[in-house]
mmCIF entry with sequence, helices, sheets and N, C-alpha, C, O atoms, coordinates in Angstrom:
data_MODEL
# 
_entry.id   MODEL 
# 
_entity.id                         1 
_entity.type                       polymer 
_entity.pdbx_number_of_molecules   1 
# 
_entity_poly.entity_id                      1 
_entity_poly.type                           'polypeptide(L)' 
_entity_poly.nstd_linkage                   no 
_entity_poly.nstd_monomer                   no 
_entity_poly.pdbx_seq_one_letter_code       MVLTEWNEFRALDLRELAGRMACPRMADLRNVYSPGDVRAAGFVAYEGVGRRG 
_entity_poly.pdbx_seq_one_letter_code_can   MVLTEWNEFRALDLRELAGRMACPRMADLRNVYSPGDVRAAGFVAYEGVGRRG 
_entity_poly.pdbx_strand_id                 A 
# 
loop_
_entity_poly_seq.entity_id 
_entity_poly_seq.num 
_entity_poly_seq.mon_id 
_entity_poly_seq.hetero 
1 1  MET n 
1 2  VAL n 
1 3  LEU n 
1 4  THR n 
1 5  GLU n 
1 6  TRP n 
1 7  ASN n 
1 8  GLU n 
1 9  PHE n 
1 10 ARG n 
1 11 ALA n 
1 12 LEU n 
1 13 ASP n 
1 14 LEU n 
1 15 ARG n 
1 16 GLU n 
1 17 LEU n 
1 18 ALA n 
1 19 GLY n 
1 20 ARG n 
1 21 MET n 
1 22 ALA n 
1 23 CYS n 
1 24 PRO n 
1 25 ARG n 
1 26 MET n 
1 27 ALA n 
1 28 ASP n 
1 29 LEU n 
1 30 ARG n 
1 31 ASN n 
1 32 VAL n 
1 33 TYR n 
1 34 SER n 
1 35 PRO n 
1 36 GLY n 
1 37 ASP n 
1 38 VAL n 
1 39 ARG n 
1 40 ALA n 
1 41 ALA n 
1 42 GLY n 
1 43 PHE n 
1 44 VAL n 
1 45 ALA n 
1 46 TYR n 
1 47 GLU n 
1 48 GLY n 
1 49 VAL n 
1 50 GLY n 
1 51 ARG n 
1 52 ARG n 
1 53 GLY n 
# 
_struct_asym.id          A 
_struct_asym.entity_id   1 
# 
loop_
_struct_conf.conf_type_id 
_struct_conf.id 
_struct_conf.pdbx_PDB_helix_id 
_struct_conf.beg_label_comp_id 
_struct_conf.beg_label_asym_id 
_struct_conf.beg_label_seq_id 
_struct_conf.pdbx_beg_PDB_ins_code 
_struct_conf.end_label_comp_id 
_struct_conf.end_label_asym_id 
_struct_conf.end_label_seq_id 
_struct_conf.pdbx_end_PDB_ins_code 
_struct_conf.beg_auth_comp_id 
_struct_conf.beg_auth_asym_id 
_struct_conf.beg_auth_seq_id 
_struct_conf.end_auth_comp_id 
_struct_conf.end_auth_asym_id 
_struct_conf.end_auth_seq_id 
_struct_conf.pdbx_PDB_helix_class 
_struct_conf.details 
_struct_conf.pdbx_PDB_helix_length 
HELX_P HELX_P1 AA1 ASN A 7  ? ARG A 10 ? ASN A 7  ARG A 10 1 ? 4 
HELX_P HELX_P2 AA2 LEU A 14 ? ARG A 20 ? LEU A 14 ARG A 20 1 ? 7 
HELX_P HELX_P3 AA3 PRO A 35 ? ALA A 40 ? PRO A 35 ALA A 40 1 ? 6 
# 
_struct_conf_type.id          HELX_P 
_struct_conf_type.criteria    ? 
_struct_conf_type.reference   ? 
# 
_struct_sheet.id               AA1 
_struct_sheet.type             ? 
_struct_sheet.number_strands   2 
_struct_sheet.details          ? 
# 
_struct_sheet_order.sheet_id     AA1 
_struct_sheet_order.range_id_1   1 
_struct_sheet_order.range_id_2   2 
_struct_sheet_order.offset       ? 
_struct_sheet_order.sense        parallel 
# 
loop_
_struct_sheet_range.sheet_id 
_struct_sheet_range.id 
_struct_sheet_range.beg_label_comp_id 
_struct_sheet_range.beg_label_asym_id 
_struct_sheet_range.beg_label_seq_id 
_struct_sheet_range.pdbx_beg_PDB_ins_code 
_struct_sheet_range.end_label_comp_id 
_struct_sheet_range.end_label_asym_id 
_struct_sheet_range.end_label_seq_id 
_struct_sheet_range.pdbx_end_PDB_ins_code 
_struct_sheet_range.beg_auth_comp_id 
_struct_sheet_range.beg_auth_asym_id 
_struct_sheet_range.beg_auth_seq_id 
_struct_sheet_range.end_auth_comp_id 
_struct_sheet_range.end_auth_asym_id 
_struct_sheet_range.end_auth_seq_id 
AA1 1 ARG A 25 ? ASP A 28 ? ARG A 25 ASP A 28 
AA1 2 ALA A 45 ? GLY A 48 ? ALA A 45 GLY A 48 
# 
loop_
_atom_site.group_PDB 
_atom_site.id 
_atom_site.type_symbol 
_atom_site.label_atom_id 
_atom_site.label_alt_id 
_atom_site.label_comp_id 
_atom_site.label_asym_id 
_atom_site.label_entity_id 
_atom_site.label_seq_id 
_atom_site.pdbx_PDB_ins_code 
_atom_site.Cartn_x 
_atom_site.Cartn_y 
_atom_site.Cartn_z 
_atom_site.occupancy 
_atom_site.B_iso_or_equiv 
_atom_site.pdbx_formal_charge 
_atom_site.auth_seq_id 
_atom_site.auth_comp_id 
_atom_site.auth_asym_id 
_atom_site.auth_atom_id 
_atom_site.pdbx_PDB_model_num 
ATOM 1   N N  . MET A 1 1  ? -1.886  -5.634  4.446   1.00 0.00 ? 1  MET A N  1 
ATOM 2   C CA . MET A 1 1  ? -1.700  -6.590  3.390   1.00 0.00 ? 1  MET A CA 1 
ATOM 3   C C  . MET A 1 1  ? -2.278  -7.912  3.867   1.00 0.00 ? 1  MET A C  1 
ATOM 4   O O  . MET A 1 1  ? -1.930  -8.398  4.943   1.00 0.00 ? 1  MET A O  1 
ATOM 5   N N  . VAL A 1 2  ? -3.142  -8.478  3.082   1.00 0.00 ? 2  VAL A N  1 
ATOM 6   C CA . VAL A 1 2  ? -3.747  -9.771  3.398   1.00 0.00 ? 2  VAL A CA 1 
ATOM 7   C C  . VAL A 1 2  ? -3.040  -10.831 2.561   1.00 0.00 ? 2  VAL A C  1 
ATOM 8   O O  . VAL A 1 2  ? -3.053  -10.786 1.330   1.00 0.00 ? 2  VAL A O  1 
ATOM 9   N N  . LEU A 1 3  ? -2.420  -11.790 3.260   1.00 0.00 ? 3  LEU A N  1 
ATOM 10  C CA . LEU A 1 3  ? -1.647  -12.825 2.579   1.00 0.00 ? 3  LEU A CA 1 
ATOM 11  C C  . LEU A 1 3  ? -2.200  -14.230 2.795   1.00 0.00 ? 3  LEU A C  1 
ATOM 12  O O  . LEU A 1 3  ? -1.586  -15.204 2.361   1.00 0.00 ? 3  LEU A O  1 
ATOM 13  N N  . THR A 1 4  ? -3.335  -14.349 3.452   1.00 0.00 ? 4  THR A N  1 
ATOM 14  C CA . THR A 1 4  ? -3.861  -15.657 3.796   1.00 0.00 ? 4  THR A CA 1 
ATOM 15  C C  . THR A 1 4  ? -5.370  -15.706 3.585   1.00 0.00 ? 4  THR A C  1 
ATOM 16  O O  . THR A 1 4  ? -6.024  -14.664 3.537   1.00 0.00 ? 4  THR A O  1 
ATOM 17  N N  . GLU A 1 5  ? -5.918  -16.893 3.460   1.00 0.00 ? 5  GLU A N  1 
ATOM 18  C CA . GLU A 1 5  ? -7.359  -17.078 3.335   1.00 0.00 ? 5  GLU A CA 1 
ATOM 19  C C  . GLU A 1 5  ? -7.958  -17.614 4.631   1.00 0.00 ? 5  GLU A C  1 
ATOM 20  O O  . GLU A 1 5  ? -9.108  -18.054 4.634   1.00 0.00 ? 5  GLU A O  1 
ATOM 21  N N  . TRP A 1 6  ? -7.215  -17.586 5.718   1.00 0.00 ? 6  TRP A N  1 
ATOM 22  C CA . TRP A 1 6  ? -7.717  -18.108 6.994   1.00 0.00 ? 6  TRP A CA 1 
ATOM 23  C C  . TRP A 1 6  ? -9.001  -17.391 7.381   1.00 0.00 ? 6  TRP A C  1 
ATOM 24  O O  . TRP A 1 6  ? -9.148  -16.190 7.153   1.00 0.00 ? 6  TRP A O  1 
ATOM 25  N N  . ASN A 1 7  ? -9.924  -18.136 7.968   1.00 0.00 ? 7  ASN A N  1 
ATOM 26  C CA . ASN A 1 7  ? -11.213 -17.572 8.365   1.00 0.00 ? 7  ASN A CA 1 
ATOM 27  C C  . ASN A 1 7  ? -11.085 -16.425 9.359   1.00 0.00 ? 7  ASN A C  1 
ATOM 28  O O  . ASN A 1 7  ? -11.918 -15.519 9.361   1.00 0.00 ? 7  ASN A O  1 
ATOM 29  N N  . GLU A 1 8  ? -10.062 -16.448 10.199  1.00 0.00 ? 8  GLU A N  1 
ATOM 30  C CA . GLU A 1 8  ? -9.862  -15.360 11.159  1.00 0.00 ? 8  GLU A CA 1 
ATOM 31  C C  . GLU A 1 8  ? -9.693  -14.017 10.437  1.00 0.00 ? 8  GLU A C  1 
ATOM 32  O O  . GLU A 1 8  ? -10.103 -12.980 10.958  1.00 0.00 ? 8  GLU A O  1 
ATOM 33  N N  . PHE A 1 9  ? -9.105  -14.033 9.270   1.00 0.00 ? 9  PHE A N  1 
ATOM 34  C CA . PHE A 1 9  ? -8.891  -12.800 8.523   1.00 0.00 ? 9  PHE A CA 1 
ATOM 35  C C  . PHE A 1 9  ? -10.100 -12.436 7.687   1.00 0.00 ? 9  PHE A C  1 
ATOM 36  O O  . PHE A 1 9  ? -10.281 -11.267 7.348   1.00 0.00 ? 9  PHE A O  1 
ATOM 37  N N  . ARG A 1 10 ? -10.925 -13.400 7.349   1.00 0.00 ? 10 ARG A N  1 
ATOM 38  C CA . ARG A 1 10 ? -12.159 -13.129 6.610   1.00 0.00 ? 10 ARG A CA 1 
ATOM 39  C C  . ARG A 1 10 ? -13.181 -12.419 7.496   1.00 0.00 ? 10 ARG A C  1 
ATOM 40  O O  . ARG A 1 10 ? -14.081 -11.749 6.990   1.00 0.00 ? 10 ARG A O  1 
ATOM 41  N N  . ALA A 1 11 ? -13.047 -12.560 8.797   1.00 0.00 ? 11 ALA A N  1 
ATOM 42  C CA . ALA A 1 11 ? -14.028 -12.020 9.737   1.00 0.00 ? 11 ALA A CA 1 
ATOM 43  C C  . ALA A 1 11 ? -13.575 -10.727 10.412  1.00 0.00 ? 11 ALA A C  1 
ATOM 44  O O  . ALA A 1 11 ? -14.143 -10.350 11.437  1.00 0.00 ? 11 ALA A O  1 
ATOM 45  N N  . LEU A 1 12 ? -12.581 -10.045 9.877   1.00 0.00 ? 12 LEU A N  1 
ATOM 46  C CA . LEU A 1 12 ? -12.113 -8.796  10.482  1.00 0.00 ? 12 LEU A CA 1 
ATOM 47  C C  . LEU A 1 12 ? -13.194 -7.726  10.416  1.00 0.00 ? 12 LEU A C  1 
ATOM 48  O O  . LEU A 1 12 ? -13.973 -7.674  9.464   1.00 0.00 ? 12 LEU A O  1 
ATOM 49  N N  . ASP A 1 13 ? -13.235 -6.883  11.426  1.00 0.00 ? 13 ASP A N  1 
ATOM 50  C CA . ASP A 1 13 ? -14.123 -5.722  11.422  1.00 0.00 ? 13 ASP A CA 1 
ATOM 51  C C  . ASP A 1 13 ? -13.410 -4.630  10.626  1.00 0.00 ? 13 ASP A C  1 
ATOM 52  O O  . ASP A 1 13 ? -12.586 -3.894  11.169  1.00 0.00 ? 13 ASP A O  1 
ATOM 53  N N  . LEU A 1 14 ? -13.730 -4.533  9.353   1.00 0.00 ? 14 LEU A N  1 
ATOM 54  C CA . LEU A 1 14 ? -13.015 -3.613  8.464   1.00 0.00 ? 14 LEU A CA 1 
ATOM 55  C C  . LEU A 1 14 ? -13.191 -2.156  8.870   1.00 0.00 ? 14 LEU A C  1 
ATOM 56  O O  . LEU A 1 14 ? -12.259 -1.363  8.739   1.00 0.00 ? 14 LEU A O  1 
ATOM 57  N N  . ARG A 1 15 ? -14.369 -1.795  9.360   1.00 0.00 ? 15 ARG A N  1 
ATOM 58  C CA . ARG A 1 15 ? -14.606 -0.408  9.783   1.00 0.00 ? 15 ARG A CA 1 
ATOM 59  C C  . ARG A 1 15 ? -13.699 -0.054  10.960  1.00 0.00 ? 15 ARG A C  1 
ATOM 60  O O  . ARG A 1 15 ? -13.104 1.024   10.986  1.00 0.00 ? 15 ARG A O  1 
ATOM 61  N N  . GLU A 1 16 ? -13.593 -0.955  11.929  1.00 0.00 ? 16 GLU A N  1 
ATOM 62  C CA . GLU A 1 16 ? -12.719 -0.708  13.078  1.00 0.00 ? 16 GLU A CA 1 
ATOM 63  C C  . GLU A 1 16 ? -11.257 -0.657  12.637  1.00 0.00 ? 16 GLU A C  1 
ATOM 64  O O  . GLU A 1 16 ? -10.503 0.209   13.080  1.00 0.00 ? 16 GLU A O  1 
ATOM 65  N N  . LEU A 1 17 ? -10.862 -1.572  11.777  1.00 0.00 ? 17 LEU A N  1 
ATOM 66  C CA . LEU A 1 17 ? -9.487  -1.607  11.288  1.00 0.00 ? 17 LEU A CA 1 
ATOM 67  C C  . LEU A 1 17 ? -9.133  -0.308  10.569  1.00 0.00 ? 17 LEU A C  1 
ATOM 68  O O  . LEU A 1 17 ? -8.077  0.272   10.823  1.00 0.00 ? 17 LEU A O  1 
ATOM 69  N N  . ALA A 1 18 ? -9.998  0.147   9.685   1.00 0.00 ? 18 ALA A N  1 
ATOM 70  C CA . ALA A 1 18 ? -9.751  1.402   8.964   1.00 0.00 ? 18 ALA A CA 1 
ATOM 71  C C  . ALA A 1 18 ? -9.657  2.574   9.930   1.00 0.00 ? 18 ALA A C  1 
ATOM 72  O O  . ALA A 1 18 ? -8.844  3.479   9.736   1.00 0.00 ? 18 ALA A O  1 
ATOM 73  N N  . GLY A 1 19 ? -10.484 2.561   10.966  1.00 0.00 ? 19 GLY A N  1 
ATOM 74  C CA . GLY A 1 19 ? -10.475 3.643   11.951  1.00 0.00 ? 19 GLY A CA 1 
ATOM 75  C C  . GLY A 1 19 ? -9.205  3.700   12.769  1.00 0.00 ? 19 GLY A C  1 
ATOM 76  O O  . GLY A 1 19 ? -8.855  4.762   13.285  1.00 0.00 ? 19 GLY A O  1 
ATOM 77  N N  . ARG A 1 20 ? -8.515  2.604   12.899  1.00 0.00 ? 20 ARG A N  1 
ATOM 78  C CA . ARG A 1 20 ? -7.276  2.558   13.679  1.00 0.00 ? 20 ARG A CA 1 
ATOM 79  C C  . ARG A 1 20 ? -6.034  2.891   12.854  1.00 0.00 ? 20 ARG A C  1 
ATOM 80  O O  . ARG A 1 20 ? -4.949  3.084   13.403  1.00 0.00 ? 20 ARG A O  1 
ATOM 81  N N  . MET A 1 21 ? -6.200  2.956   11.546  1.00 0.00 ? 21 MET A N  1 
ATOM 82  C CA . MET A 1 21 ? -5.054  3.200   10.660  1.00 0.00 ? 21 MET A CA 1 
ATOM 83  C C  . MET A 1 21 ? -4.936  4.686   10.341  1.00 0.00 ? 21 MET A C  1 
ATOM 84  O O  . MET A 1 21 ? -5.941  5.367   10.135  1.00 0.00 ? 21 MET A O  1 
ATOM 85  N N  . ALA A 1 22 ? -3.692  5.190   10.302  1.00 0.00 ? 22 ALA A N  1 
ATOM 86  C CA . ALA A 1 22 ? -3.454  6.589   9.953   1.00 0.00 ? 22 ALA A CA 1 
ATOM 87  C C  . ALA A 1 22 ? -3.863  6.851   8.500   1.00 0.00 ? 22 ALA A C  1 
ATOM 88  O O  . ALA A 1 22 ? -4.426  7.902   8.198   1.00 0.00 ? 22 ALA A O  1 
ATOM 89  N N  . CYS A 1 23 ? -3.591  5.927   7.625   1.00 0.00 ? 23 CYS A N  1 
ATOM 90  C CA . CYS A 1 23 ? -3.959  6.036   6.214   1.00 0.00 ? 23 CYS A CA 1 
ATOM 91  C C  . CYS A 1 23 ? -4.447  4.653   5.777   1.00 0.00 ? 23 CYS A C  1 
ATOM 92  O O  . CYS A 1 23 ? -3.646  3.816   5.360   1.00 0.00 ? 23 CYS A O  1 
ATOM 93  N N  . PRO A 1 24 ? -5.754  4.413   5.871   1.00 0.00 ? 24 PRO A N  1 
ATOM 94  C CA . PRO A 1 24 ? -6.278  3.077   5.614   1.00 0.00 ? 24 PRO A CA 1 
ATOM 95  C C  . PRO A 1 24 ? -6.179  2.644   4.149   1.00 0.00 ? 24 PRO A C  1 
ATOM 96  O O  . PRO A 1 24 ? -6.937  3.096   3.290   1.00 0.00 ? 24 PRO A O  1 
ATOM 97  N N  . ARG A 1 25 ? -5.237  1.773   3.904   1.00 0.00 ? 25 ARG A N  1 
ATOM 98  C CA . ARG A 1 25 ? -5.005  1.196   2.576   1.00 0.00 ? 25 ARG A CA 1 
ATOM 99  C C  . ARG A 1 25 ? -4.844  -0.296  2.733   1.00 0.00 ? 25 ARG A C  1 
ATOM 100 O O  . ARG A 1 25 ? -4.314  -0.771  3.737   1.00 0.00 ? 25 ARG A O  1 
ATOM 101 N N  . MET A 1 26 ? -5.305  -1.041  1.733   1.00 0.00 ? 26 MET A N  1 
ATOM 102 C CA . MET A 1 26 ? -5.202  -2.497  1.823   1.00 0.00 ? 26 MET A CA 1 
ATOM 103 C C  . MET A 1 26 ? -4.772  -3.085  0.482   1.00 0.00 ? 26 MET A C  1 
ATOM 104 O O  . MET A 1 26 ? -5.295  -2.729  -0.573  1.00 0.00 ? 26 MET A O  1 
ATOM 105 N N  . ALA A 1 27 ? -3.807  -3.989  0.557   1.00 0.00 ? 27 ALA A N  1 
ATOM 106 C CA . ALA A 1 27 ? -3.433  -4.833  -0.575  1.00 0.00 ? 27 ALA A CA 1 
ATOM 107 C C  . ALA A 1 27 ? -3.884  -6.239  -0.208  1.00 0.00 ? 27 ALA A C  1 
ATOM 108 O O  . ALA A 1 27 ? -3.381  -6.832  0.746   1.00 0.00 ? 27 ALA A O  1 
ATOM 109 N N  . ASP A 1 28 ? -4.822  -6.762  -0.961  1.00 0.00 ? 28 ASP A N  1 
ATOM 110 C CA . ASP A 1 28 ? -5.423  -8.064  -0.692  1.00 0.00 ? 28 ASP A CA 1 
ATOM 111 C C  . ASP A 1 28 ? -4.886  -9.061  -1.711  1.00 0.00 ? 28 ASP A C  1 
ATOM 112 O O  . ASP A 1 28 ? -5.395  -9.155  -2.828  1.00 0.00 ? 28 ASP A O  1 
ATOM 113 N N  . LEU A 1 29 ? -3.869  -9.791  -1.325  1.00 0.00 ? 29 LEU A N  1 
ATOM 114 C CA . LEU A 1 29 ? -3.222  -10.714 -2.258  1.00 0.00 ? 29 LEU A CA 1 
ATOM 115 C C  . LEU A 1 29 ? -3.988  -12.018 -2.436  1.00 0.00 ? 29 LEU A C  1 
ATOM 116 O O  . LEU A 1 29 ? -3.634  -12.826 -3.295  1.00 0.00 ? 29 LEU A O  1 
ATOM 117 N N  . ARG A 1 30 ? -5.028  -12.237 -1.643  1.00 0.00 ? 30 ARG A N  1 
ATOM 118 C CA . ARG A 1 30 ? -5.832  -13.458 -1.752  1.00 0.00 ? 30 ARG A CA 1 
ATOM 119 C C  . ARG A 1 30 ? -7.264  -13.164 -2.199  1.00 0.00 ? 30 ARG A C  1 
ATOM 120 O O  . ARG A 1 30 ? -8.070  -14.086 -2.323  1.00 0.00 ? 30 ARG A O  1 
ATOM 121 N N  . ASN A 1 31 ? -7.590  -11.893 -2.442  1.00 0.00 ? 31 ASN A N  1 
ATOM 122 C CA . ASN A 1 31 ? -8.936  -11.482 -2.848  1.00 0.00 ? 31 ASN A CA 1 
ATOM 123 C C  . ASN A 1 31 ? -9.997  -11.994 -1.883  1.00 0.00 ? 31 ASN A C  1 
ATOM 124 O O  . ASN A 1 31 ? -11.016 -12.550 -2.293  1.00 0.00 ? 31 ASN A O  1 
ATOM 125 N N  . VAL A 1 32 ? -9.738  -11.796 -0.597  1.00 0.00 ? 32 VAL A N  1 
ATOM 126 C CA . VAL A 1 32 ? -10.644 -12.213 0.460   1.00 0.00 ? 32 VAL A CA 1 
ATOM 127 C C  . VAL A 1 32 ? -11.836 -11.250 0.548   1.00 0.00 ? 32 VAL A C  1 
ATOM 128 O O  . VAL A 1 32 ? -12.951 -11.682 0.841   1.00 0.00 ? 32 VAL A O  1 
ATOM 129 N N  . TYR A 1 33 ? -11.618 -9.969  0.301   1.00 0.00 ? 33 TYR A N  1 
ATOM 130 C CA . TYR A 1 33 ? -12.648 -8.957  0.476   1.00 0.00 ? 33 TYR A CA 1 
ATOM 131 C C  . TYR A 1 33 ? -13.102 -8.393  -0.863  1.00 0.00 ? 33 TYR A C  1 
ATOM 132 O O  . TYR A 1 33 ? -12.355 -8.404  -1.842  1.00 0.00 ? 33 TYR A O  1 
ATOM 133 N N  . SER A 1 34 ? -14.335 -7.902  -0.893  1.00 0.00 ? 34 SER A N  1 
ATOM 134 C CA . SER A 1 34 ? -14.818 -7.235  -2.102  1.00 0.00 ? 34 SER A CA 1 
ATOM 135 C C  . SER A 1 34 ? -14.390 -5.769  -2.039  1.00 0.00 ? 34 SER A C  1 
ATOM 136 O O  . SER A 1 34 ? -14.415 -5.166  -0.966  1.00 0.00 ? 34 SER A O  1 
ATOM 137 N N  . PRO A 1 35 ? -14.003 -5.195  -3.164  1.00 0.00 ? 35 PRO A N  1 
ATOM 138 C CA . PRO A 1 35 ? -13.565 -3.799  -3.168  1.00 0.00 ? 35 PRO A CA 1 
ATOM 139 C C  . PRO A 1 35 ? -14.616 -2.846  -2.607  1.00 0.00 ? 35 PRO A C  1 
ATOM 140 O O  . PRO A 1 35 ? -14.276 -1.907  -1.888  1.00 0.00 ? 35 PRO A O  1 
ATOM 141 N N  . GLY A 1 36 ? -15.874 -3.073  -2.924  1.00 0.00 ? 36 GLY A N  1 
ATOM 142 C CA . GLY A 1 36 ? -16.934 -2.198  -2.422  1.00 0.00 ? 36 GLY A CA 1 
ATOM 143 C C  . GLY A 1 36 ? -17.063 -2.229  -0.911  1.00 0.00 ? 36 GLY A C  1 
ATOM 144 O O  . GLY A 1 36 ? -17.254 -1.189  -0.280  1.00 0.00 ? 36 GLY A O  1 
ATOM 145 N N  . ASP A 1 37 ? -16.960 -3.418  -0.323  1.00 0.00 ? 37 ASP A N  1 
ATOM 146 C CA . ASP A 1 37 ? -17.051 -3.549  1.131   1.00 0.00 ? 37 ASP A CA 1 
ATOM 147 C C  . ASP A 1 37 ? -15.892 -2.847  1.824   1.00 0.00 ? 37 ASP A C  1 
ATOM 148 O O  . ASP A 1 37 ? -16.075 -2.194  2.852   1.00 0.00 ? 37 ASP A O  1 
ATOM 149 N N  . VAL A 1 38 ? -14.707 -2.983  1.258   1.00 0.00 ? 38 VAL A N  1 
ATOM 150 C CA . VAL A 1 38 ? -13.517 -2.372  1.856   1.00 0.00 ? 38 VAL A CA 1 
ATOM 151 C C  . VAL A 1 38 ? -13.622 -0.855  1.807   1.00 0.00 ? 38 VAL A C  1 
ATOM 152 O O  . VAL A 1 38 ? -13.353 -0.176  2.798   1.00 0.00 ? 38 VAL A O  1 
ATOM 153 N N  . ARG A 1 39 ? -14.008 -0.332  0.668   1.00 0.00 ? 39 ARG A N  1 
ATOM 154 C CA . ARG A 1 39 ? -14.134 1.128   0.547   1.00 0.00 ? 39 ARG A CA 1 
ATOM 155 C C  . ARG A 1 39 ? -15.265 1.661   1.416   1.00 0.00 ? 39 ARG A C  1 
ATOM 156 O O  . ARG A 1 39 ? -15.138 2.737   2.001   1.00 0.00 ? 39 ARG A O  1 
ATOM 157 N N  . ALA A 1 40 ? -16.372 0.922   1.508   1.00 0.00 ? 40 ALA A N  1 
ATOM 158 C CA . ALA A 1 40 ? -17.495 1.343   2.357   1.00 0.00 ? 40 ALA A CA 1 
ATOM 159 C C  . ALA A 1 40 ? -17.095 1.370   3.833   1.00 0.00 ? 40 ALA A C  1 
ATOM 160 O O  . ALA A 1 40 ? -17.670 2.121   4.620   1.00 0.00 ? 40 ALA A O  1 
ATOM 161 N N  . ALA A 1 41 ? -16.113 0.553   4.205   1.00 0.00 ? 41 ALA A N  1 
ATOM 162 C CA . ALA A 1 41 ? -15.644 0.503   5.591   1.00 0.00 ? 41 ALA A CA 1 
ATOM 163 C C  . ALA A 1 41 ? -14.727 1.672   5.920   1.00 0.00 ? 41 ALA A C  1 
ATOM 164 O O  . ALA A 1 41 ? -14.392 1.882   7.086   1.00 0.00 ? 41 ALA A O  1 
ATOM 165 N N  . GLY A 1 42 ? -14.314 2.438   4.910   1.00 0.00 ? 42 GLY A N  1 
ATOM 166 C CA . GLY A 1 42 ? -13.494 3.614   5.177   1.00 0.00 ? 42 GLY A CA 1 
ATOM 167 C C  . GLY A 1 42 ? -12.082 3.571   4.631   1.00 0.00 ? 42 GLY A C  1 
ATOM 168 O O  . GLY A 1 42 ? -11.300 4.491   4.870   1.00 0.00 ? 42 GLY A O  1 
ATOM 169 N N  . PHE A 1 43 ? -11.742 2.526   3.905   1.00 0.00 ? 43 PHE A N  1 
ATOM 170 C CA . PHE A 1 43 ? -10.405 2.469   3.305   1.00 0.00 ? 43 PHE A CA 1 
ATOM 171 C C  . PHE A 1 43 ? -10.350 3.411   2.116   1.00 0.00 ? 43 PHE A C  1 
ATOM 172 O O  . PHE A 1 43 ? -11.288 3.475   1.321   1.00 0.00 ? 43 PHE A O  1 
ATOM 173 N N  . VAL A 1 44 ? -9.251  4.142   1.996   1.00 0.00 ? 44 VAL A N  1 
ATOM 174 C CA . VAL A 1 44 ? -9.090  5.103   0.905   1.00 0.00 ? 44 VAL A CA 1 
ATOM 175 C C  . VAL A 1 44 ? -8.490  4.452   -0.330  1.00 0.00 ? 44 VAL A C  1 
ATOM 176 O O  . VAL A 1 44 ? -8.576  5.000   -1.428  1.00 0.00 ? 44 VAL A O  1 
ATOM 177 N N  . ALA A 1 45 ? -7.885  3.288   -0.154  1.00 0.00 ? 45 ALA A N  1 
ATOM 178 C CA . ALA A 1 45 ? -7.307  2.574   -1.284  1.00 0.00 ? 45 ALA A CA 1 
ATOM 179 C C  . ALA A 1 45 ? -7.408  1.073   -1.041  1.00 0.00 ? 45 ALA A C  1 
ATOM 180 O O  . ALA A 1 45 ? -7.221  0.598   0.079   1.00 0.00 ? 45 ALA A O  1 
ATOM 181 N N  . TYR A 1 46 ? -7.702  0.348   -2.091  1.00 0.00 ? 46 TYR A N  1 
ATOM 182 C CA . TYR A 1 46 ? -7.790  -1.115  -2.033  1.00 0.00 ? 46 TYR A CA 1 
ATOM 183 C C  . TYR A 1 46 ? -7.286  -1.667  -3.347  1.00 0.00 ? 46 TYR A C  1 
ATOM 184 O O  . TYR A 1 46 ? -7.652  -1.176  -4.415  1.00 0.00 ? 46 TYR A O  1 
ATOM 185 N N  . GLU A 1 47 ? -6.454  -2.678  -3.275  1.00 0.00 ? 47 GLU A N  1 
ATOM 186 C CA . GLU A 1 47 ? -5.972  -3.360  -4.476  1.00 0.00 ? 47 GLU A CA 1 
ATOM 187 C C  . GLU A 1 47 ? -6.100  -4.853  -4.253  1.00 0.00 ? 47 GLU A C  1 
ATOM 188 O O  . GLU A 1 47 ? -5.454  -5.420  -3.372  1.00 0.00 ? 47 GLU A O  1 
ATOM 189 N N  . GLY A 1 48 ? -6.934  -5.481  -5.053  1.00 0.00 ? 48 GLY A N  1 
ATOM 190 C CA . GLY A 1 48 ? -7.059  -6.931  -5.054  1.00 0.00 ? 48 GLY A CA 1 
ATOM 191 C C  . GLY A 1 48 ? -6.170  -7.459  -6.163  1.00 0.00 ? 48 GLY A C  1 
ATOM 192 O O  . GLY A 1 48 ? -6.538  -7.370  -7.334  1.00 0.00 ? 48 GLY A O  1 
ATOM 193 N N  . VAL A 1 49 ? -5.041  -7.992  -5.836  1.00 0.00 ? 49 VAL A N  1 
ATOM 194 C CA . VAL A 1 49 ? -4.055  -8.408  -6.821  1.00 0.00 ? 49 VAL A CA 1 
ATOM 195 C C  . VAL A 1 49 ? -4.612  -9.559  -7.655  1.00 0.00 ? 49 VAL A C  1 
ATOM 196 O O  . VAL A 1 49 ? -5.063  -10.572 -7.119  1.00 0.00 ? 49 VAL A O  1 
ATOM 197 N N  . GLY A 1 50 ? -4.572  -9.387  -8.958  1.00 0.00 ? 50 GLY A N  1 
ATOM 198 C CA . GLY A 1 50 ? -5.057  -10.408 -9.866  1.00 0.00 ? 50 GLY A CA 1 
ATOM 199 C C  . GLY A 1 50 ? -6.542  -10.348 -10.119 1.00 0.00 ? 50 GLY A C  1 
ATOM 200 O O  . GLY A 1 50 ? -7.068  -11.134 -10.907 1.00 0.00 ? 50 GLY A O  1 
ATOM 201 N N  . ARG A 1 51 ? -7.228  -9.430  -9.466  1.00 0.00 ? 51 ARG A N  1 
ATOM 202 C CA . ARG A 1 51 ? -8.676  -9.295  -9.648  1.00 0.00 ? 51 ARG A CA 1 
ATOM 203 C C  . ARG A 1 51 ? -8.943  -8.569  -10.954 1.00 0.00 ? 51 ARG A C  1 
ATOM 204 O O  . ARG A 1 51 ? -8.277  -7.585  -11.276 1.00 0.00 ? 51 ARG A O  1 
ATOM 205 N N  . ARG A 1 52 ? -9.911  -9.056  -11.695 1.00 0.00 ? 52 ARG A N  1 
ATOM 206 C CA . ARG A 1 52 ? -10.288 -8.397  -12.944 1.00 0.00 ? 52 ARG A CA 1 
ATOM 207 C C  . ARG A 1 52 ? -11.452 -7.458  -12.703 1.00 0.00 ? 52 ARG A C  1 
ATOM 208 O O  . ARG A 1 52 ? -12.344 -7.743  -11.904 1.00 0.00 ? 52 ARG A O  1 
ATOM 209 N N  . GLY A 1 53 ? -11.433 -6.341  -13.401 1.00 0.00 ? 53 GLY A N  1 
ATOM 210 C CA . GLY A 1 53 ? -12.554 -5.396  -13.361 1.00 0.00 ? 53 GLY A CA 1 
ATOM 211 C C  . GLY A 1 53 ? -12.491 -4.507  -12.260 1.00 0.00 ? 53 GLY A C  1 
ATOM 212 O O  . GLY A 1 53 ? -13.369 -3.658  -12.101 1.00 0.00 ? 53 GLY A O  1 
# 
C-alpha cells in the first residue's frame, strides 16, 4: 500500500518488489505509479484509488 508521495517511494524498483512478494498486489492511495508500469513489473493486481479509467 502506497500512502505517501515521497520521492523515495516514487523510485522503488517495482520488478524487484514484485519478485519478493508472495502475491504481488498494490493499493496506490496517492496514484504515484501508472497501472501499466505496475503490471509490467509483475504485479497481479493494482488499484489506484480515485483514478479514473
